[in-house]
A tleap script that builds the chain and sets N, CA, C and O, in Angstrom:
source leaprc.protein.ff14SB
mol = sequence {
  NPHE TYR ILE SER SER ILE LEU SER PHE ARG
  THR LYS VAL SER PHE LEU ILE ASN SER SER
  PHE ASN LEU PHE THR PHE ILE SER ALA PHE
  LEU ILE PHE LEU LEU LYS LEU SER THR GLN
  SER LEU GLY ARG PRO TRP TYR SER PHE ALA
  LEU ASN PHE HIE PHE PRO ARG LEU TYR CYS
  PHE LYS CYS ASN CLEU
}
set mol.1.N position { -134.205 -66.454 5.682 }
set mol.1.CA position { -133.851 -67.669 6.461 }
set mol.1.C position { -132.473 -67.506 7.113 }
set mol.1.O position { -132.277 -67.860 8.276 }
set mol.2.N position { -131.534 -66.968 6.349 }
set mol.2.CA position { -130.171 -66.819 6.859 }
set mol.2.C position { -130.127 -65.841 8.032 }
set mol.2.O position { -129.477 -66.103 9.044 }
set mol.3.N position { -130.815 -64.723 7.887 }
set mol.3.CA position { -130.829 -63.714 8.954 }
set mol.3.C position { -131.510 -64.262 10.204 }
set mol.3.O position { -131.049 -64.024 11.320 }
set mol.4.N position { -132.602 -64.992 10.020 }
set mol.4.CA position { -133.306 -65.545 11.182 }
set mol.4.C position { -132.449 -66.586 11.897 }
set mol.4.O position { -132.471 -66.667 13.125 }
set mol.5.N position { -131.694 -67.382 11.140 }
set mol.5.CA position { -130.820 -68.368 11.779 }
set mol.5.C position { -129.713 -67.674 12.570 }
set mol.5.O position { -129.349 -68.121 13.657 }
set mol.6.N position { -129.179 -66.581 12.024 }
set mol.6.CA position { -128.148 -65.824 12.747 }
set mol.6.C position { -128.727 -65.239 14.034 }
set mol.6.O position { -128.081 -65.268 15.081 }
set mol.7.N position { -129.948 -64.708 13.951 }
set mol.7.CA position { -130.576 -64.133 15.141 }
set mol.7.C position { -130.831 -65.202 16.196 }
set mol.7.O position { -130.602 -64.971 17.383 }
set mol.8.N position { -131.305 -66.369 15.770 }
set mol.8.CA position { -131.549 -67.441 16.740 }
set mol.8.C position { -130.233 -67.912 17.360 }
set mol.8.O position { -130.187 -68.229 18.549 }
set mol.9.N position { -129.163 -67.958 16.563 }
set mol.9.CA position { -127.859 -68.342 17.099 }
set mol.9.C position { -127.382 -67.326 18.135 }
set mol.9.O position { -126.844 -67.694 19.179 }
set mol.10.N position { -127.586 -66.038 17.832 }
set mol.10.CA position { -127.164 -65.010 18.789 }
set mol.10.C position { -127.966 -65.099 20.080 }
set mol.10.O position { -127.414 -64.913 21.165 }
set mol.11.N position { -129.259 -65.382 19.976 }
set mol.11.CA position { -130.058 -65.509 21.196 }
set mol.11.C position { -129.628 -66.732 21.995 }
set mol.11.O position { -129.611 -66.698 23.225 }
set mol.12.N position { -129.277 -67.821 21.295 }
set mol.12.CA position { -128.796 -69.015 22.007 }
set mol.12.C position { -127.480 -68.725 22.721 }
set mol.12.O position { -127.279 -69.145 23.860 }
set mol.13.N position { -126.592 -68.008 22.050 }
set mol.13.CA position { -125.296 -67.683 22.654 }
set mol.13.C position { -125.488 -66.782 23.872 }
set mol.13.O position { -124.855 -66.983 24.908 }
set mol.14.N position { -126.369 -65.787 23.737 }
set mol.14.CA position { -126.602 -64.895 24.875 }
set mol.14.C position { -127.252 -65.646 26.033 }
set mol.14.O position { -126.952 -65.374 27.196 }
set mol.15.N position { -128.140 -66.589 25.719 }
set mol.15.CA position { -128.761 -67.381 26.781 }
set mol.15.C position { -127.726 -68.251 27.485 }
set mol.15.O position { -127.754 -68.385 28.708 }
set mol.16.N position { -126.812 -68.843 26.713 }
set mol.16.CA position { -125.753 -69.654 27.318 }
set mol.16.C position { -124.861 -68.797 28.208 }
set mol.16.O position { -124.483 -69.215 29.303 }
set mol.17.N position { -124.524 -67.599 27.738 }
set mol.17.CA position { -123.668 -66.713 28.534 }
set mol.17.C position { -124.372 -66.314 29.824 }
set mol.17.O position { -123.757 -66.297 30.890 }
set mol.18.N position { -125.668 -65.993 29.730 }
set mol.18.CA position { -126.408 -65.596 30.924 }
set mol.18.C position { -126.530 -66.751 31.908 }
set mol.18.O position { -126.383 -66.554 33.114 }
set mol.19.N position { -126.797 -67.959 31.404 }
set mol.19.CA position { -126.943 -69.106 32.303 }
set mol.19.C position { -125.614 -69.449 32.967 }
set mol.19.O position { -125.585 -69.775 34.153 }
set mol.20.N position { -124.513 -69.379 32.216 }
set mol.20.CA position { -123.206 -69.668 32.816 }
set mol.20.C position { -122.840 -68.605 33.844 }
set mol.20.O position { -122.236 -68.916 34.871 }
set mol.21.N position { -123.205 -67.342 33.574 }
set mol.21.CA position { -122.916 -66.284 34.543 }
set mol.21.C position { -123.736 -66.478 35.811 }
set mol.21.O position { -123.228 -66.272 36.913 }
set mol.22.N position { -125.008 -66.875 35.665 }
set mol.22.CA position { -125.836 -67.139 36.838 }
set mol.22.C position { -125.284 -68.322 37.627 }
set mol.22.O position { -125.268 -68.296 38.858 }
set mol.23.N position { -124.830 -69.361 36.923 }
set mol.23.CA position { -124.239 -70.522 37.593 }
set mol.23.C position { -122.970 -70.124 38.337 }
set mol.23.O position { -122.734 -70.579 39.456 }
set mol.24.N position { -122.154 -69.275 37.716 }
set mol.24.CA position { -120.923 -68.822 38.361 }
set mol.24.C position { -121.223 -68.014 39.616 }
set mol.24.O position { -120.566 -68.192 40.642 }
set mol.25.N position { -122.205 -67.133 39.540 }
set mol.25.CA position { -122.548 -66.334 40.717 }
set mol.25.C position { -123.105 -67.218 41.824 }
set mol.25.O position { -122.827 -66.992 43.002 }
set mol.26.N position { -123.900 -68.235 41.444 }
set mol.26.CA position { -124.451 -69.139 42.454 }
set mol.26.C position { -123.343 -69.938 43.123 }
set mol.26.O position { -123.341 -70.099 44.344 }
set mol.27.N position { -122.397 -70.440 42.324 }
set mol.27.CA position { -121.295 -71.233 42.891 }
set mol.27.C position { -120.421 -70.362 43.795 }
set mol.27.O position { -119.996 -70.805 44.862 }
set mol.28.N position { -120.153 -69.129 43.372 }
set mol.28.CA position { -119.319 -68.250 44.200 }
set mol.28.C position { -120.021 -67.894 45.506 }
set mol.28.O position { -119.385 -67.825 46.557 }
set mol.29.N position { -121.341 -67.667 45.440 }
set mol.29.CA position { -122.079 -67.375 46.666 }
set mol.29.C position { -122.076 -68.580 47.597 }
set mol.29.O position { -121.963 -68.422 48.812 }
set mol.30.N position { -122.199 -69.791 47.034 }
set mol.30.CA position { -122.179 -71.002 47.854 }
set mol.30.C position { -120.810 -71.198 48.497 }
set mol.30.O position { -120.723 -71.573 49.667 }
set mol.31.N position { -119.742 -70.948 47.742 }
set mol.31.CA position { -118.397 -71.072 48.303 }
set mol.31.C position { -118.167 -70.051 49.407 }
set mol.31.O position { -117.533 -70.357 50.417 }
set mol.32.N position { -118.679 -68.838 49.218 }
set mol.32.CA position { -118.537 -67.810 50.253 }
set mol.32.C position { -119.306 -68.206 51.505 }
set mol.32.O position { -118.851 -67.970 52.624 }
set mol.33.N position { -120.484 -68.815 51.308 }
set mol.33.CA position { -121.258 -69.290 52.455 }
set mol.33.C position { -120.504 -70.376 53.216 }
set mol.33.O position { -120.488 -70.378 54.447 }
set mol.34.N position { -119.878 -71.303 52.483 }
set mol.34.CA position { -119.086 -72.352 53.134 }
set mol.34.C position { -117.886 -71.753 53.868 }
set mol.34.O position { -117.551 -72.176 54.975 }
set mol.35.N position { -117.242 -70.764 53.242 }
set mol.35.CA position { -116.114 -70.116 53.901 }
set mol.35.C position { -116.552 -69.399 55.165 }
set mol.35.O position { -115.834 -69.396 56.166 }
set mol.36.N position { -117.738 -68.787 55.120 }
set mol.36.CA position { -118.229 -68.096 56.306 }
set mol.36.C position { -118.503 -69.089 57.427 }
set mol.36.O position { -118.179 -68.824 58.584 }
set mol.37.N position { -119.103 -70.238 57.089 }
set mol.37.CA position { -119.353 -71.259 58.107 }
set mol.37.C position { -118.047 -71.773 58.693 }
set mol.37.O position { -117.935 -71.944 59.907 }
set mol.38.N position { -117.051 -72.024 57.834 }
set mol.38.CA position { -115.778 -72.552 58.331 }
set mol.38.C position { -115.055 -71.515 59.182 }
set mol.38.O position { -114.416 -71.868 60.173 }
set mol.39.N position { -115.148 -70.240 58.809 }
set mol.39.CA position { -114.474 -69.219 59.612 }
set mol.39.C position { -115.176 -69.032 60.949 }
set mol.39.O position { -114.522 -68.761 61.956 }
set mol.40.N position { -116.508 -69.175 60.972 }
set mol.40.CA position { -117.205 -69.059 62.244 }
set mol.40.C position { -116.879 -70.236 63.156 }
set mol.40.O position { -116.874 -70.085 64.378 }
set mol.41.N position { -116.603 -71.421 62.572 }
set mol.41.CA position { -116.308 -72.577 63.412 }
set mol.41.C position { -114.827 -72.638 63.796 }
set mol.41.O position { -114.495 -73.107 64.885 }
set mol.42.N position { -113.938 -72.172 62.922 }
set mol.42.CA position { -112.505 -72.320 63.159 }
set mol.42.C position { -111.835 -71.056 63.673 }
set mol.42.O position { -110.649 -71.084 64.000 }
set mol.43.N position { -112.564 -69.952 63.753 }
set mol.43.CA position { -111.906 -68.701 64.072 }
set mol.43.C position { -111.620 -67.926 62.801 }
set mol.43.O position { -112.445 -67.916 61.888 }
set mol.44.N position { -110.468 -67.278 62.723 }
set mol.44.CA position { -110.121 -66.503 61.527 }
set mol.44.C position { -108.846 -67.070 60.909 }
set mol.44.O position { -107.749 -66.697 61.324 }
set mol.45.N position { -108.966 -67.960 59.927 }
set mol.45.CA position { -107.772 -68.491 59.262 }
set mol.45.C position { -107.198 -67.505 58.246 }
set mol.45.O position { -107.656 -66.368 58.140 }
set mol.46.N position { -106.195 -67.956 57.507 }
set mol.46.CA position { -105.454 -67.044 56.641 }
set mol.46.C position { -106.277 -66.600 55.445 }
set mol.46.O position { -106.126 -65.469 54.983 }
set mol.47.N position { -107.164 -67.482 54.921 }
set mol.47.CA position { -107.863 -67.097 53.694 }
set mol.47.C position { -108.958 -66.083 53.967 }
set mol.47.O position { -109.467 -65.468 53.030 }
set mol.48.N position { -109.338 -65.889 55.232 }
set mol.48.CA position { -110.287 -64.815 55.516 }
set mol.48.C position { -109.650 -63.456 55.206 }
set mol.48.O position { -110.306 -62.571 54.657 }
set mol.49.N position { -108.379 -63.297 55.556 }
set mol.49.CA position { -107.694 -62.053 55.235 }
set mol.49.C position { -107.482 -61.920 53.729 }
set mol.49.O position { -107.549 -60.819 53.183 }
set mol.50.N position { -107.225 -63.053 53.055 }
set mol.50.CA position { -107.061 -63.005 51.600 }
set mol.50.C position { -108.358 -62.596 50.921 }
set mol.50.O position { -108.346 -61.783 49.996 }
set mol.51.N position { -109.489 -63.160 51.377 }
set mol.51.CA position { -110.777 -62.791 50.797 }
set mol.51.C position { -111.116 -61.347 51.114 }
set mol.51.O position { -111.653 -60.630 50.269 }
set mol.52.N position { -110.803 -60.918 52.328 }
set mol.52.CA position { -111.087 -59.541 52.705 }
set mol.52.C position { -110.231 -58.577 51.891 }
set mol.52.O position { -110.649 -57.451 51.619 }
set mol.53.N position { -109.041 -59.012 51.505 }
set mol.53.CA position { -108.175 -58.163 50.694 }
set mol.53.C position { -108.611 -58.144 49.234 }
set mol.53.O position { -108.607 -57.087 48.602 }
set mol.54.N position { -108.988 -59.308 48.688 }
set mol.54.CA position { -109.300 -59.388 47.265 }
set mol.54.C position { -110.714 -58.926 46.954 }
set mol.54.O position { -110.930 -58.243 45.953 }
set mol.55.N position { -111.688 -59.287 47.796 }
set mol.55.CA position { -113.082 -58.956 47.503 }
set mol.55.C position { -113.683 -58.152 48.651 }
set mol.55.O position { -114.535 -58.670 49.373 }
set mol.56.N position { -113.264 -56.899 48.839 }
set mol.56.CA position { -113.831 -56.131 49.963 }
set mol.56.C position { -115.294 -55.785 49.751 }
set mol.56.O position { -116.056 -55.709 50.715 }
set mol.57.N position { -115.703 -55.573 48.487 }
set mol.57.CA position { -117.101 -55.242 48.242 }
set mol.57.C position { -117.960 -56.489 48.148 }
set mol.57.O position { -119.127 -56.470 48.540 }
set mol.58.N position { -117.390 -57.583 47.626 }
set mol.58.CA position { -118.171 -58.810 47.491 }
set mol.58.C position { -118.414 -59.452 48.848 }
set mol.58.O position { -119.522 -59.904 49.138 }
set mol.59.N position { -117.385 -59.490 49.672 }
set mol.59.CA position { -117.533 -60.173 50.960 }
set mol.59.C position { -116.583 -59.550 51.966 }
set mol.59.O position { -115.365 -59.645 51.817 }
set mol.60.N position { -117.134 -58.917 52.984 }
set mol.60.CA position { -116.311 -58.250 53.994 }
set mol.60.C position { -116.462 -58.986 55.311 }
set mol.60.O position { -117.557 -59.036 55.872 }
set mol.61.N position { -115.378 -59.557 55.808 }
set mol.61.CA position { -115.457 -60.323 57.054 }
set mol.61.C position { -115.736 -59.417 58.247 }
set mol.61.O position { -116.389 -59.834 59.203 }
set mol.62.N position { -115.247 -58.185 58.199 }
set mol.62.CA position { -115.494 -57.277 59.316 }
set mol.62.C position { -116.968 -56.896 59.405 }
set mol.62.O position { -117.478 -56.618 60.490 }
set mol.63.N position { -117.659 -56.883 58.242 }
set mol.63.CA position { -119.081 -56.535 58.269 }
set mol.63.C position { -119.926 -57.718 58.719 }
set mol.63.O position { -120.915 -57.539 59.430 }
set mol.64.N position { -119.545 -58.927 58.311 }
set mol.64.CA position { -120.409 -60.085 58.537 }
set mol.64.C position { -120.130 -60.805 59.849 }
set mol.64.O position { -121.018 -61.455 60.400 }
set mol.65.N position { -118.902 -60.694 60.354 }
set mol.65.CA position { -118.587 -61.429 61.584 }
set mol.65.C position { -118.652 -60.509 62.799 }
set mol.65.O position { -118.415 -60.953 63.922 }
savepdb mol mol.pdb
quit
């Protein structure tokens, strides 16, 4: 009983970690989409260069615009 409860707890923890990671990736993708829309409407503001500097592999403004 004790071992099975530990295993179920570990599976619950891993499920929570996976769901939070999926939520984080979804939120970051949505924020990047909003930033892309705002940059296309406003031109190239300062945070486009910041994003291009910090996340060149995640989001490259030179590739997408």
